[in-house]
N, C-alpha and C positions, 0 to 999 in steps of 0.2 A: 323316848316313849313310843310304844307301838300303838298308833292310832288306827282304828279300823272303822269300816262301815258295817253296822250291825242292824240296820233297819231301813226300810224303803216303803214309801207310799207314792203311788202314781195315779194321776187322773189324766186321761188321754182321749183322743177321738174314738178309741176302742170302747170307752165306757168309764164309769166312775169306779175306781178301785184298781189295785195292783193286779189282781187276778185277771180281769179282762185284758189288761195290757200284756201280761205274760202269755196268755192264751193266744191273743192276736199276733203277737210278735213271733212266737214259736211256729205258728201256722203260716207266717208270712202273708197274712190275710190283708187285702187292701181295706182301708176304712171306707165307710159310707160317706159320700160327699153330698153336699147340698146342691140344689139346682141353680145356685147363683152363678153369675158370670163375672169373674172367673170362679170356678168351683172351689169350695173350701171344706176342710174337715172340721166341723163344728161340734162342740159338746152340746148336750141339751141345755135348755135354760135352767139355771141353778141358783140356789142360795146355799149358804153354809150348812143349812139343816139337811141338805141332801147327803152330807158326809157324816155328820155327827148328830144323830137324832136326839141324843140326851143332853147336848150342849147347844144352846141357840147361838147361831152365828149369822145374824142377819145384817149383811153389809150391802149398802146401796150400790157400791162400785163393783162391777163384775169381776175384774181381775183379782181384787182383794178377797172376794168371796171364794174364788177358786183357790187361792193360795192358803188362806186361813183354814178353809175346809180341808185341804190336803194335810196341813199340819195336824188338825184334829183327827183325821183318819189314821195318821201314823201313831199318834198317842193312844188311840183306841186299840191299835193292834199291838203296841209294845208298851208294857207297863213300866213306867219310870218312877214308881213309888219308892224305889231304892235310892233315887237321886234327889237330894234336897232341892227345893224350888230355886234357891239362890245359886245353885250350881248347874242349872239347866239354861242353856243359851239358845239363841235363834239367829240364823243368818239367812236372809232371803234377798233375792234380786230379780230384776227383770230389765229388759231393754226399753220397754215402752209402758211401764206401769202407770196407771192413772192418767193415761194419755187423754181419754175422753173428758175426764174431770177438769184438768187444767186448760184444755183447749176450750171447753164450754165456759169456763170462768173468763178466759181472755175474750172470747167472742161476745159474752154477755156484757163485759165492760165496754166494749166498742159499740155494741148495738143499743145499750140502754140509754135512758134519758140522761143519766149521769154515770160517770165511770164506776162509782161505787155501788150502783144499783145492780147487784149480782145475786145469784142464788147462793146464800151463805152455806147451804148444805153441801155444796160442791167443793168447798175449801179444804176440809180435812183430807178427803181422798186424793186431793191434788198434791199433797206433801209427800216427799220421797219415802220417808220412813213410816208412812201410815200403815202399810200392810204388816210389817214386822212388829210394830207396836200393838196392833190389834191382836195379832197372834199371841204375843206375850201377855196381854191383859186377859184374854179369854181362857188361856190355858196355863196361867200361873208360871210363866217362864221368866224368872227374876234374875237370871244371869246375864251375860253380855248380849246386847241386842244390836245387830248390825244390818245395815242395808247396803247392798252393792249393786253396781250396774256397769257392765263392760260389754254391751252388745251381745253378740252370739256366744261370747266366752263367759257369760255371767255364771252359768252353772259351775264351771271349773273354778272361777274366782271365789264363789261362795264356799265350795268344798275346801279350797286352800285356806281361806280365812278360818273356817271351823276347825280344820286340822291344827292350825297354829294355836288357836284358843285352848284346845284340849291339851296339846303338847306343852304349852306354857303354864298349865295349871290354872288357867282362868275359869275353866268350867269342867265339869265331869262328863257332861253330855251336851251336844250341840245339834240342833235340828237345822239342816242347811239345805237349800234348794233354790230353784228358779221357776218362774211362771211367766206365762204370756197368754193374753186373751185376744180373741179376734174382735175387730170392730171395723166399721166402714172407714173411720179415720185412719186406722193402721193400714188398711189396704190401699187407701189413696196415697198415703205417704210413701209406701213401698213402691207404688207405681210411679209416683213423681220422681223418686230417686233412681228409677230404672232398676229396681231390685225385686220386682214382683216375681215370686216363685211360681212354679207350675201348679202347685197345690199348697195353699196356706193352711196351717193348722194351729191348734192351741192346746194348752194343758199345763200341768205342773208336776214336778218331781221333788220330793223332800226326802232327805237321807238322815239317818241317825249316826252321828260320829261320836266315838268314845274310845277310851283306852281298852286294849284287848283284855286286860285284867278285869276291868269293870264289867265288860260284856260277859266274860267267863263266869264271874261271881253271880251275875243275874240270870245266867242260863240263856243268853241271847247268842244266836249263831252268827258267826262272822260271814258276811256276804262278800266282802272284798276288802283288800288292804291297799290303800293308796301308797305306793312306793315313792312316788314323786308327783308334784304338781308345780308346773312352771308357767310363767306368763311373759309376754313381751309386747312391744309396741313398734309401729312403723308410721312414718309421717307421709311418705309418698307411695302411691299405688305400686310402683315398680319394686318397692322394698318388701312387700308383703311375703313373698316366697322365702326370702332370706330370713325374715323375722320368725316365720313359722319353723323353718329348718333349725334355727338357733334354739327355739323353745323345745323342740323335739330332742335335739342333741343334749341339751342340759338336763332334760327329764331322764333320759336313759342313763346319763352319767350319774346323776343324783341317786337313781334307783339302784345303781350298781349292776346293770344288766347290759348286754350287748344287743345290737339290732337283731341278731340271729335268735334271741330269746323271745321276740315278739311273735305270738301265735295268732292274734286277732287284732284288727284295727277297726275302730268305730269312729266315723267322722261326723262332726257337727257342721256339715257342709254349708257354705254360704249359698245364696240364691245363684242360679246358673250364671256363669260369667267368669271373669278372669280370676277371682279369688277362689272359686270352687276348683278351677283348673290348677291354680297354684297349690292348693291343698292336695289334690290328686297327684300332682307331680312330685311333691315332697314325700308323700307316702310311698309312691312307686319307687323312689330312690332309696328311702330309708329302710323300707320293709318290702322288697320286691317279692312278688308271688304270694304274699300273705293275704288272706281273705279280708275284704274291706266291706263293712256294713254301714248302711246309710239310713238312719231312722226316718229322715225326711221323705224317703221313697215309699215308706209304709204309712206314716201317720201325718204326712204333710210337714211343711216348714214351720216349726214352732218358734222361730226367731230367737228371742232372748232366753227361751227354755231349751234351745236345741242342744247345747252341750250337756245339760242335765239329763235330757232324754238319751243322749249317747251313753252316759254312765249307766243309766237304768237299763238300757239295752244290753250293755256289757255284762251287767249282773245277771240279767235273765238268761242271756246266752250261756254264761258260765254255769248257771244252775242246771241247764239242760245237759251240757257235756263240758265239764271243766277243761279248759285248754291246757296243753302241756307247758306253755310258757305264759307270758304276761300279755295283757291287753293294752293297746295304745289308744288313747282318746285324744283327738285333736279338734281345734276350733280356730277359725279365722274370721274376723269381722271387717267389712269394708271401711269402717270408721277408724281402723288402726290397731285393734287388739288381737293378739294371738294367745293361745294357751294350749297346754298339753298335760295329760295325766298318764301315768303308768300304773295300772291296776293289776294286782295279783289276786287270783281266786283264793278265798279262804283267808288264813291267818299268817301268811308268809311275812316274816319280820322285815320292815323297811329300813332304809337308811335313816340317819338322824333328820328330824324335821328342822328346816331352817327358815 
């Protein structure tokens, strides 16, 4: 089955909506940073109502409001009335979703008069699948409901899961994406792990995946076709480069393309350090001389959403001037996950989904 990406919704430090992201990306315009130290690329304060004025999405937890609001924005832009609710699925992921909530619960349990004297309102947002469940409840997505997390590779993991659900006939349309919010706790954790980026960012990207035939019947334009989505793991830091190289090699083989067919590379780079260097080295070896785009250099490091932003950037870039070949998207996470996607502009038929 030919599974394609036929919809996109983005919320980024450029602003709320896909249009501000596309405009800012194409202009290579730097985002406005806050006066904090270190500086961050922060979205305005928001609730879900900022995205979907006709559907109330008031969520107490910031990252959930960001993700559920972006799902609502995609559904407002793409009418899925032709897809039964039971055939509409959702796959969302993040690296640090609900971090503030579950750390606040843990801290309250330690600091309270008794361990169970905690703010019970913080419990639901601290559960891993809270965000995807809230999206399903609010927007009547009764098909498969999946939550994934694989660090910086989460966006590609979510796309891979959604692609398999459609190809296996489990759903006719799946909304898949990744999100990450900024918070003082996130910044402190990154600094403590010696992974603090030069500029931290936040945002969410949600994609609509469906069969090419379904998109054609509904009149939805194909934005990109995932020819391959692969993932891998490594246990020791020294093995990261080999793991990423293996994921890239498998992706090219599954897509049925050669390295010479790669016209553009978008990297979901790790924070400056050995893993970013490993990624750069693999790309220089696999696709020498090919332009390499780095979303983090424009909108800041969005951590768990970085791979999703790499895919969104690839789609926007291809919409401006479609490449002659395919686009390679890579991701490597210091915790041991690697992933790679091969994207073709438009509706080029992919290899079989495995």
